[in-house]
C-alpha positions as CSV (number, residue, x, y, z in Angstrom):
1,M,0.0,0.0,0.0
2,V,2.9,2.4,0.8
3,T,4.3,1.8,-2.7
4,V,0.9,2.7,-4.3
5,L,0.7,5.8,-2.1
6,I,4.1,7.0,-3.1
7,L,3.5,6.4,-6.8
8,A,0.2,8.2,-6.4
9,L,1.9,11.2,-4.8
10,I,4.5,11.3,-7.5
11,A,1.8,11.2,-10.2
12,F,-0.1,14.1,-8.5
13,I,3.0,16.2,-8.1
14,T,4.4,15.7,-11.7
15,E,0.9,15.9,-13.3
16,W,1.7,13.2,-15.9
17,L,-2.1,13.1,-16.3
18,P,-4.8,15.6,-15.1
19,V,-5.4,15.0,-11.4
20,D,-8.9,13.6,-11.9
21,L,-7.5,10.9,-14.3
22,T,-4.7,10.2,-11.8
23,A,-7.2,9.7,-9.0
24,M,-9.3,7.3,-11.2
25,G,-6.1,5.5,-12.1
26,V,-5.2,5.1,-8.4
27,A,-8.7,3.7,-7.7
28,I,-8.3,1.1,-10.6
29,A,-4.9,0.1,-9.3
30,L,-6.2,-0.5,-5.8
31,I,-9.0,-2.7,-7.2
32,L,-6.5,-4.7,-9.3
33,L,-4.1,-5.2,-6.4
34,G,-7.0,-6.4,-4.2
35,L,-6.5,-3.5,-1.7
36,V,-10.2,-2.6,-2.1
37,T,-13.1,-4.6,-3.5
38,P,-14.7,-3.5,-6.8
39,D,-17.6,-2.1,-4.9
40,E,-15.3,-0.1,-2.6
41,G,-13.4,1.1,-5.6
42,I,-16.4,2.7,-7.2
43,S,-18.0,3.8,-3.9
44,G,-16.8,7.3,-4.4
45,F,-19.4,7.8,-7.1
46,G,-22.2,7.1,-4.7
47,N,-20.6,8.8,-1.7
48,S,-22.8,11.6,-0.1
49,A,-19.9,14.1,-0.3
50,T,-19.5,13.5,-4.1
51,I,-23.3,13.9,-4.7
52,T,-23.5,17.0,-2.5
53,V,-20.7,18.7,-4.4
54,L,-22.4,17.8,-7.7
55,A,-25.6,19.3,-6.5
56,M,-23.9,22.5,-5.3
57,F,-22.3,23.0,-8.7
58,I,-25.8,22.9,-10.2
59,L,-27.2,25.3,-7.6
60,S,-24.3,27.7,-8.3
61,A,-25.1,27.5,-12.1
62,G,-28.7,28.5,-11.3
63,I,-27.4,31.7,-9.6
64,V,-25.0,32.4,-12.4
65,R,-27.5,31.7,-15.3
66,T,-30.1,34.1,-13.8
67,G,-27.6,36.9,-13.3
68,A,-28.4,37.1,-9.6
69,V,-24.9,38.1,-8.8
70,Q,-24.5,40.6,-11.6
71,T,-26.9,42.9,-9.8
72,I,-24.2,43.5,-7.2
73,R,-22.0,45.2,-9.7
74,N,-23.7,48.6,-9.1
75,I,-23.1,48.2,-5.3
76,L,-19.4,47.5,-6.0
77,M,-19.2,50.6,-8.2
78,H,-21.0,52.8,-5.7
79,W,-19.3,51.8,-2.5
80,G,-15.8,51.0,-3.8
81,G,-14.6,54.6,-3.9
82,N,-11.2,55.5,-5.4
83,S,-8.9,54.0,-2.7
84,V,-7.5,50.6,-3.4
85,T,-7.8,49.7,0.2
86,R,-11.5,50.6,0.3
87,Q,-12.0,48.7,-3.0
88,I,-10.5,45.5,-1.6
89,L,-12.6,45.8,1.5
90,T,-15.8,46.4,-0.5
91,M,-15.0,43.6,-2.9
92,G,-14.1,41.2,-0.2
93,M,-17.2,41.9,1.9
94,I,-19.3,41.2,-1.2
95,V,-17.7,38.1,-2.7
96,G,-16.8,36.4,0.6
97,P,-20.4,35.8,1.9
98,I,-21.5,34.8,-1.6
99,T,-18.7,32.2,-1.8
100,A,-19.9,30.8,1.5
101,L,-23.0,29.5,-0.4
102,I,-21.9,28.9,-4.0
103,N,-18.8,27.5,-5.6
104,N,-15.9,29.9,-5.5
105,T,-14.7,29.2,-9.1
106,A,-18.2,30.3,-10.3
107,V,-17.9,33.5,-8.2
108,V,-14.5,34.3,-9.6
109,G,-15.8,33.6,-13.1
110,I,-18.6,36.2,-12.6
111,F,-16.5,38.8,-11.0
112,L,-13.4,38.7,-13.3
113,P,-15.1,40.9,-16.0
114,I,-16.8,43.0,-13.3
115,V,-13.5,43.8,-11.6
116,E,-11.8,44.5,-15.0
117,D,-14.5,46.9,-15.9
118,W,-14.3,48.4,-12.4
119,C,-10.5,48.9,-12.7
120,R,-11.0,50.8,-16.0
121,K,-13.6,53.1,-14.6
122,K,-11.6,53.7,-11.3
123,N,-8.3,54.1,-13.1
124,I,-6.4,51.4,-11.1
125,S,-4.3,48.5,-12.2
126,P,-6.2,45.1,-12.3
127,S,-3.1,43.5,-10.8
128,K,-4.0,45.3,-7.5
129,L,-7.3,43.5,-7.3
130,M,-7.2,40.2,-9.1
131,I,-5.3,38.3,-6.4
132,P,-7.4,39.8,-3.6
133,L,-10.5,38.7,-5.6
134,S,-9.2,35.1,-5.6
135,Y,-8.1,35.1,-2.0
136,S,-11.4,36.6,-0.8
137,T,-13.3,33.8,-2.3
138,V,-11.0,31.2,-0.8
139,L,-11.4,32.8,2.6
140,G,-15.2,33.1,2.2
141,G,-15.4,29.4,1.2
142,M,-14.5,28.5,4.8
143,I,-17.5,30.2,6.4
144,T,-19.8,27.2,5.8
145,V,-19.5,23.5,5.1
146,I,-20.8,23.9,1.5
147,G,-18.4,26.7,0.7
148,T,-15.9,24.4,-1.0
149,S,-15.8,20.8,-2.3
150,T,-13.0,20.2,0.2
151,N,-15.2,21.1,3.2
152,V,-17.9,18.7,1.9
153,L,-15.4,15.9,1.4
154,A,-14.0,16.5,5.0
155,S,-17.6,16.3,6.3
156,G,-18.0,12.9,4.5
157,L,-14.7,11.6,5.9
158,S,-15.9,12.7,9.4
159,Q,-19.0,10.6,9.0
160,K,-17.1,7.6,7.7
161,L,-14.7,7.8,10.8
162,G,-17.7,7.7,13.1
163,Y,-18.0,11.3,14.1
164,G,-21.0,12.3,11.9
165,E,-21.2,14.8,9.2
166,F,-20.4,18.4,9.9
167,Y,-23.5,20.6,10.2
168,L,-23.8,23.6,7.9
169,F,-22.3,26.2,10.3
170,Q,-20.0,23.7,12.2
171,F,-16.9,25.9,11.9
172,T,-18.5,29.2,10.9
173,P,-17.1,31.1,14.0
174,I,-13.6,30.2,12.9
175,G,-14.4,30.9,9.3
176,L,-15.8,34.3,9.9
177,I,-12.8,35.4,12.1
178,T,-10.2,34.1,9.6
179,F,-12.2,35.7,6.8
180,L,-12.2,39.1,8.4
181,V,-8.5,38.9,9.4
182,G,-7.7,37.9,5.8
183,I,-9.7,40.7,4.2
184,V,-8.1,43.3,6.5
185,Y,-4.6,42.0,5.7
186,L,-5.3,42.1,2.0
187,A,-6.8,45.6,2.2
188,V,-3.8,46.9,4.1
189,F,-0.9,45.1,2.4
190,A,-2.1,44.2,-1.1
191,P,-1.8,47.8,-2.4
192,K,1.8,47.8,-1.2
193,L,2.9,44.3,-2.0
194,L,1.2,43.8,-5.4
195,P,2.9,45.6,-8.3
196,D,1.2,47.5,-11.2
197,R,1.6,44.7,-13.7
198,K,-1.0,46.2,-16.0
199,Q,-1.7,49.9,-16.5
200,P,-5.3,50.7,-15.8
201,N,-6.3,52.5,-19.0
202,A,-3.7,51.1,-21.4
203,D,-5.4,49.1,-24.2
204,L,-4.9,45.4,-23.8
205,L,-4.0,45.0,-27.5
206,N,-1.2,47.5,-27.3
207,Q,0.1,46.7,-23.8
208,D,-0.5,43.0,-23.1
209,Y,-0.3,41.6,-26.6
210,A,1.7,44.1,-28.6
211,L,-0.7,43.5,-31.4
212,T,0.7,46.2,-33.6
213,D,3.9,44.2,-33.8
214,Y,2.3,41.2,-35.6
215,V,-0.9,42.3,-37.1
216,S,-0.2,43.9,-40.6
217,E,-1.9,44.9,-43.8
218,V,-1.0,43.4,-47.2
219,I,-2.4,44.4,-50.5
220,I,-3.0,42.1,-53.5
221,T,-1.2,43.5,-56.5
222,P,-2.4,43.2,-60.1
223,Q,0.4,40.6,-60.7
224,S,-0.6,38.4,-57.7
225,N,-1.4,34.8,-58.4
226,L,-4.1,35.0,-55.7
227,I,-6.5,37.0,-57.9
228,G,-9.7,35.0,-58.4
229,Q,-8.8,32.4,-55.8
230,T,-10.0,32.0,-52.3
231,L,-8.3,31.3,-48.9
232,R,-9.6,27.8,-49.0
233,S,-8.3,27.0,-52.5
234,T,-4.9,28.5,-51.9
235,A,-4.4,27.1,-48.4
236,I,-2.1,30.0,-47.5
237,Q,-3.2,29.8,-43.9
238,R,-2.1,26.2,-43.7
239,N,1.2,26.7,-45.5
240,F,2.2,29.8,-43.6
241,D,1.8,30.7,-40.0
242,I,-0.7,33.5,-40.6
243,D,-4.4,34.2,-40.2
244,V,-6.5,36.4,-42.5
245,L,-8.7,38.4,-40.2
246,E,-10.5,40.7,-42.7
247,I,-10.6,41.6,-46.4
248,I,-11.0,45.3,-47.1
249,R,-12.3,46.2,-50.5
250,D,-13.1,49.8,-51.5
251,N,-13.2,50.7,-47.8
252,Q,-15.8,48.0,-47.1
253,H,-14.8,45.4,-44.5
254,F,-15.5,41.7,-45.1
255,A,-15.1,39.8,-41.8
256,Q,-15.1,36.1,-40.9
257,P,-15.9,33.8,-42.5
258,V,-13.8,34.8,-45.6
259,A,-12.5,31.4,-46.6
260,D,-14.6,31.2,-49.8
261,K,-14.5,34.9,-50.9
262,P,-12.5,35.3,-54.1
263,F,-9.6,37.8,-54.0
264,A,-9.4,40.8,-56.3
265,A,-6.6,43.1,-57.3
266,G,-6.4,46.0,-54.7
267,D,-7.8,43.9,-51.9
268,I,-6.2,44.8,-48.5
269,L,-5.9,41.8,-46.1
270,L,-5.6,42.3,-42.4
271,V,-3.4,39.4,-41.3
272,R,-1.8,38.0,-38.1
273,G,1.6,36.7,-38.8
274,S,5.3,37.2,-38.3
275,R,7.4,39.5,-40.5
276,Q,9.3,36.5,-41.8
277,D,6.1,34.8,-43.0
278,L,4.8,38.0,-44.5
279,L,8.0,38.3,-46.5
280,K,7.7,34.8,-47.8
281,I,4.1,35.4,-48.9
282,R,5.1,38.6,-50.6
283,D,7.7,36.8,-52.7
284,E,5.6,33.7,-53.5
285,R,2.2,35.2,-54.0
286,G,2.8,38.7,-55.4
287,L,1.6,40.7,-52.4
288,D,2.9,44.0,-51.1
289,I,3.2,44.8,-47.4
290,L,1.8,48.2,-46.8
291,P,4.5,50.6,-45.6
292,E,5.1,50.5,-41.9
293,V,4.9,54.3,-41.8
294,K,1.4,54.2,-43.3
295,F,0.3,51.3,-41.0
296,S,1.8,52.9,-37.9
297,Q,0.0,56.2,-38.7
298,K,-3.2,54.4,-39.0
299,V,-2.7,52.6,-35.7
300,T,-0.7,55.0,-33.6
301,S,-2.2,53.5,-30.6
302,G,-3.5,50.0,-29.7
303,L,-6.9,51.7,-29.1
304,Q,-7.2,52.7,-32.8
305,L,-6.2,49.2,-33.9
306,K,-8.8,47.8,-31.6
307,Q,-11.4,50.1,-33.0
308,D,-10.5,49.0,-36.5
309,M,-10.7,45.4,-35.6
310,N,-14.0,45.9,-33.8
311,S,-15.5,47.5,-36.9
312,G,-18.9,46.5,-38.1
313,E,-19.9,43.2,-36.7
314,E,-16.4,42.2,-35.7
315,H,-15.3,42.0,-32.1
316,V,-12.0,41.4,-30.2
317,A,-11.9,40.1,-26.6
318,E,-10.0,37.9,-24.2
319,I,-11.2,34.3,-23.4
320,L,-10.0,32.4,-20.3
321,I,-9.8,28.6,-20.5
322,L,-11.5,27.0,-17.5
323,S,-10.4,23.8,-15.8
324,N,-13.2,21.6,-17.1
325,S,-12.7,22.7,-20.7
326,R,-12.3,20.2,-23.5
327,L,-9.6,22.5,-24.8
328,N,-7.2,21.5,-22.0
329,G,-4.3,19.5,-23.5
330,A,-5.5,19.9,-27.1
331,T,-4.2,22.3,-29.8
332,L,-6.2,24.8,-31.9
333,K,-5.5,22.7,-35.0
334,E,-6.8,19.5,-33.4
335,L,-9.9,21.3,-32.2
336,R,-10.5,23.1,-35.5
337,F,-11.0,26.1,-33.3
338,R,-11.8,28.6,-36.0
339,Q,-14.4,26.4,-37.6
340,R,-16.0,25.3,-34.2
341,Y,-16.2,28.8,-32.6
342,N,-16.1,31.0,-35.8
343,A,-13.3,33.1,-34.3
344,T,-9.6,33.5,-34.8
345,V,-7.0,33.2,-32.0
346,L,-4.6,36.1,-32.4
347,A,-2.3,35.3,-29.4
348,I,-2.1,33.2,-26.3
349,R,-1.0,34.6,-22.9
350,R,0.2,32.1,-20.3
351,G,1.2,34.0,-17.1
352,Q,4.0,36.3,-18.3
353,E,4.6,34.2,-21.5
354,L,3.2,35.6,-24.7
355,I,2.8,33.1,-27.6
356,R,2.2,34.7,-31.0
357,E,3.6,32.1,-33.5
358,R,2.6,28.6,-34.5
359,L,-0.5,29.0,-32.4
360,G,-2.1,25.9,-33.9
361,R,0.5,23.6,-32.5
362,V,0.5,24.9,-28.8
363,P,-1.2,22.5,-26.3
364,L,-3.6,24.6,-24.4
365,K,-3.8,24.7,-20.6
366,F,-6.2,25.7,-17.8
367,G,-5.7,29.4,-17.2
368,D,-4.5,30.3,-20.7
369,L,-5.8,33.6,-22.1
370,L,-6.8,33.6,-25.7
371,L,-7.1,36.8,-27.6
372,L,-9.9,36.3,-30.1
373,Q,-11.3,38.1,-33.1
374,G,-14.6,37.1,-34.6
375,P,-18.2,38.1,-35.3
376,K,-20.1,39.5,-32.3
377,E,-22.5,36.6,-32.5
378,S,-19.7,34.2,-31.9
379,F,-18.9,35.9,-28.5
380,L,-22.5,35.8,-27.6
381,G,-22.3,32.0,-28.0
382,L,-19.1,31.8,-26.1
383,Q,-20.7,33.6,-23.1
384,T,-23.1,30.7,-22.7
385,T,-20.4,28.0,-22.5
386,R,-19.0,26.8,-19.1
387,E,-15.7,25.8,-20.7
388,L,-14.6,29.2,-21.7
389,L,-15.0,32.6,-19.9
390,V,-15.3,35.8,-21.9
391,L,-13.5,38.5,-19.9
392,E,-16.1,41.2,-20.5
393,Q,-19.5,42.0,-19.2
394,R,-22.1,39.4,-20.0
395,D,-24.9,40.7,-22.1
396,A,-28.1,40.9,-20.1
397,E,-30.2,39.3,-22.8
398,N,-28.2,36.0,-22.3
399,L,-29.4,35.9,-18.7
400,R,-32.8,34.9,-17.2
401,Q,-32.8,37.9,-14.9
402,E,-36.5,37.6,-14.2
403,K,-35.7,34.3,-12.4
404,A,-32.9,35.8,-10.2
405,G,-35.1,36.2,-7.1
406,I,-36.3,32.6,-7.4
407,A,-32.8,31.3,-7.7
408,I,-31.6,33.2,-4.7
409,A,-34.7,32.0,-2.7
410,I,-33.9,28.4,-3.6
411,V,-30.3,28.6,-2.4
412,L,-31.4,30.4,0.8
413,G,-34.0,27.7,1.3
414,V,-31.4,25.0,1.0
415,V,-29.3,26.8,3.6
416,L,-32.1,27.2,6.0
417,I,-33.3,23.6,5.7
418,S,-29.8,22.4,6.3
419,A,-29.2,24.9,9.1
420,F,-32.2,23.7,11.1
421,N,-31.4,20.0,10.5
422,I,-34.7,19.4,8.8
423,T,-32.9,17.2,6.3
424,P,-29.2,16.4,5.6
425,I,-27.3,18.8,3.4
426,L,-27.3,16.2,0.6
427,V,-31.1,16.0,0.5
428,A,-31.6,19.7,0.7
429,A,-29.2,20.3,-2.1
430,L,-30.9,17.8,-4.3
431,I,-34.3,19.3,-3.6
432,G,-32.8,22.7,-4.7
433,V,-31.6,21.2,-7.9
434,I,-35.1,19.9,-8.8
435,L,-36.6,23.3,-8.0
436,M,-34.0,25.1,-10.1
437,V,-35.3,23.1,-13.1
438,L,-39.0,23.2,-12.3
439,T,-38.9,27.0,-11.8
440,G,-37.1,27.6,-15.1
441,C,-33.9,28.9,-13.5
442,L,-32.1,26.2,-15.4
443,K,-33.1,24.1,-18.4
444,P,-32.8,20.3,-17.9
445,G,-30.0,20.0,-20.4
446,E,-28.0,22.7,-18.6
447,I,-27.6,20.8,-15.4
448,Y,-25.0,18.4,-17.0
449,G,-22.9,21.2,-18.3
450,A,-23.1,22.9,-14.9
451,V,-21.2,20.1,-13.1
452,R,-17.4,20.3,-12.8
453,W,-16.9,16.6,-13.8
454,D,-13.1,16.8,-13.2
455,I,-13.8,17.5,-9.5
456,I,-16.5,14.8,-9.3
457,F,-14.1,12.2,-10.8
458,L,-11.3,13.4,-8.5
459,L,-13.4,12.9,-5.4
460,A,-14.7,9.6,-6.6
461,G,-11.1,8.4,-7.3
462,L,-9.7,9.6,-4.0
463,I,-12.3,8.1,-1.6
464,P,-11.2,4.5,-2.3
465,L,-7.6,5.6,-1.5
466,G,-8.7,6.5,2.0
467,I,-10.5,3.2,2.3
468,A,-7.4,1.3,1.2
469,M,-5.1,3.2,3.6
470,D,-7.5,2.4,6.5
471,K,-7.9,-1.3,5.6
472,S,-4.2,-1.9,5.1
473,G,-3.1,-0.2,8.3
474,T,-1.2,2.5,6.5
475,T,-3.1,5.2,8.3
476,A,-2.3,3.8,11.7
477,W,1.3,3.3,10.8
478,M,1.7,6.9,9.5
479,A,0.0,8.2,12.6
480,S,2.4,6.2,14.9
481,Q,5.4,7.8,13.0
482,L,4.0,11.3,13.5
483,L,3.3,10.5,17.2
484,A,6.9,9.5,17.7
485,M,8.1,12.7,16.1
486,G,5.8,14.9,18.1
487,Q,5.5,13.1,21.4
488,H,7.2,15.9,23.3
489,L,5.2,18.7,21.7
490,S,2.2,20.4,23.3
491,G,-1.3,20.0,21.9
492,F,-1.2,23.4,20.2
493,W,2.1,22.6,18.4
494,I,0.8,19.2,17.2
495,L,-2.3,20.9,15.9
496,T,-0.1,23.5,14.2
497,F,2.1,20.8,12.7
498,F,-0.9,19.2,11.1
499,Y,-2.0,22.5,9.7
500,L,1.4,23.2,8.3
501,I,2.0,19.8,6.7
502,T,-1.5,19.9,5.2
503,S,-0.8,23.3,3.7
504,V,2.4,22.0,2.1
505,L,0.5,19.0,0.7
506,T,-2.2,21.2,-0.7
507,E,0.3,23.2,-2.7
508,I,2.0,20.2,-4.3
509,L,-1.0,17.9,-4.6
510,S,-4.5,19.3,-4.4
511,N,-6.7,20.4,-1.5
512,N,-9.0,17.4,-1.9
513,A,-6.1,14.9,-2.0
514,A,-4.6,16.5,1.1
515,V,-7.8,16.1,3.1
516,V,-8.2,12.5,2.1
517,L,-4.6,11.7,3.2
518,M,-4.5,13.8,6.4
519,I,-7.9,13.6,8.1
520,P,-7.7,9.9,8.9
521,I,-4.1,10.3,10.2
522,A,-5.0,13.4,12.2
523,V,-8.0,11.6,13.9
524,E,-5.8,8.6,14.7
525,V,-3.2,10.8,16.4
526,A,-6.0,12.7,18.3
527,Q,-7.4,9.4,19.6
528,N,-4.0,8.1,20.7
529,L,-3.3,11.4,22.6
530,H,-6.9,11.6,23.9
531,L,-7.4,14.9,22.2
532,N,-10.4,16.4,20.5
533,P,-10.7,14.7,17.0
534,Y,-12.9,17.6,15.7
535,A,-10.1,20.0,16.5
536,F,-7.7,18.1,14.3
537,M,-10.2,17.6,11.5
538,F,-11.0,21.3,11.4
539,A,-7.2,22.1,11.3
540,V,-6.7,19.9,8.3
541,T,-9.8,21.2,6.6
542,F,-8.9,24.8,7.0
543,A,-5.3,24.2,5.9
544,A,-6.3,22.3,2.8
545,S,-8.6,25.1,1.6
546,N,-6.4,28.0,2.4
547,S,-3.9,28.0,-0.5
548,Y,-2.2,31.2,-1.2
549,L,1.4,30.6,-2.1
550,T,1.3,29.8,-5.8
551,P,-0.9,30.4,-8.8
552,I,-1.4,26.7,-9.3
553,G,-2.2,25.7,-5.7
554,Y,-5.9,26.6,-6.0
555,Q,-8.0,26.9,-9.1
556,T,-9.2,30.5,-8.5
557,N,-5.5,31.6,-8.3
558,T,-4.9,30.1,-11.7
559,M,-8.0,31.9,-13.1
560,V,-6.6,35.3,-12.1
561,Y,-3.0,34.6,-13.1
562,G,-3.3,35.7,-16.7
563,P,-5.9,38.5,-16.3
564,G,-3.8,40.1,-13.6
565,N,-0.7,39.7,-15.7
566,Y,1.1,38.3,-12.7
567,K,4.4,36.7,-12.2
568,F,4.6,33.4,-10.2
569,L,6.2,35.0,-7.1
570,D,3.6,37.7,-6.9
571,F,1.4,35.1,-5.3
572,T,4.1,34.1,-2.8
573,R,4.9,37.7,-1.9
574,I,1.3,38.4,-0.8
575,G,0.3,34.9,0.1
576,A,3.2,33.7,2.3
577,P,2.5,36.3,5.2
578,L,-1.2,35.4,5.0
579,N,-0.4,31.7,5.2
580,L,1.8,32.3,8.2
581,I,-0.9,34.4,10.0
582,L,-3.5,31.7,9.4
583,T,-1.1,28.9,10.4
584,I,-0.8,30.5,13.9
585,L,-4.3,32.0,14.2
586,T,-6.4,29.0,13.1
587,P,-5.1,26.4,15.7
588,L,-5.5,29.1,18.4
589,L,-9.1,29.7,17.4
590,I,-9.9,26.0,17.2
591,I,-8.6,25.5,20.7
592,W,-10.4,28.6,22.0
593,I,-13.8,27.8,20.4
594,Y,-13.9,24.0,20.4
595,G,-11.3,23.0,23.0
596,L,-8.4,20.6,22.6
597,Q,-9.3,18.0,25.2
598,T,-12.0,15.4,24.7
599,N,-15.1,15.8,26.8
């Protein structure tokens, strides 16, 4: 069992496969090795924690689809003021409580375009607010048991270990205090520690993507062999690393799709491509590159170029790849991206890296930003998908705003039913799912797209690992080793040690994997020392969900990585002190509120 565990840890750390597939591979290996029965190996799919998380994703989608949270935008604009400190406080106090009830990745997805718009209007750099947005949702997720999938999984593990499920507000006192401390820390120190990575009013095309460096105009000369042919027949987009964005003829713009439009002498083509490829096309196809002086005069600023490219029915915007997207691991060429989405990728931004050449061959990753140009209708379609996030305000006509009050009432009903122990959280959440469909907040087909299946398969694959560790005695053995190491420590320092080691595991594995590994060990240690098992479970749960050191430790961090134009160490600079504060504060709060000794 120890060998399987070590190999599993290596696979999680190296990410040979996505973590959900790694977890499923571990479950299959445990079945084949006889460490769990086939029924135990698939028990994760029927586990109450897995189904509860699934239901909460659907409830979150109901809130998003009805635009219930978008109405808060005006509050944000009104109360935010012009001070970055005040803006962080206002934003944190809004998104934190929301994240206590719905999935934090959904909240970040909603607020990313809102915060970008806010930054433009308030004339501040988005890099001052994007990390605080992510961290606020992480902190807010610890206010209730349903705030994160990790909390729900910890609750399920508690029940399996014989201590019962956590009730909805089981650790709310600790969650509220750590949330308030975290928000105050961010408001005071984020303006000082976070750099201006992105100028507030500089156009994204000119600053972030240097679009004027690789978007050019070429003219078809009377001698060109392209006259009378089409893009499709000449295959110049396949033979050269370029994209034709528009055809301009007699001052009339012809936008996508242009693959079957015959070329004529005098046509001006707006193309994305390197200078080297443009020179090759000029020599082979009889084209002239319009003089740089003329082009630069036309686009003396990225703003003018953006206006030109947004002419007519065309539109340019950034698209964020989400973690459950089918684009992850695939290339634009494999996906036939232009044909599928009727839009052209102009550039890819990955953290600080800007990719502008051979775009069709680049494997895409979660958190990548794609700069797209295409018809406005294409972006309206992209706004409805849960695989990609358009980083601009969602059009109201795509939302069922008349259902917003109903969606909010359903979620609050689920909370109240759970809070008063009328039914378990699982049953209340499933009732809420049915009501979302019956009231028209969600259509039946939308509930499947609402679920983060990568998280569901991750949970389902990890639960058998916990079963195997328990059956094989691995949990007891690891607990005995930790007991030997910490036998001379006080209860506070043992609790702090578990918090610290779980925090490290969360950064290198995942928050859910850290909980599955550490809660059984923590409970075993608590039992042997005659200490309060709940105190140790809470310490592990809080440590697993509070991930602030890297852009890859938590999914919301990855989501703001590109839009904030951050460097990797920006997260460490602001996150390490916060991690240290919570590492000391959380165990003290647990001991103060719940006690360390068993009753």
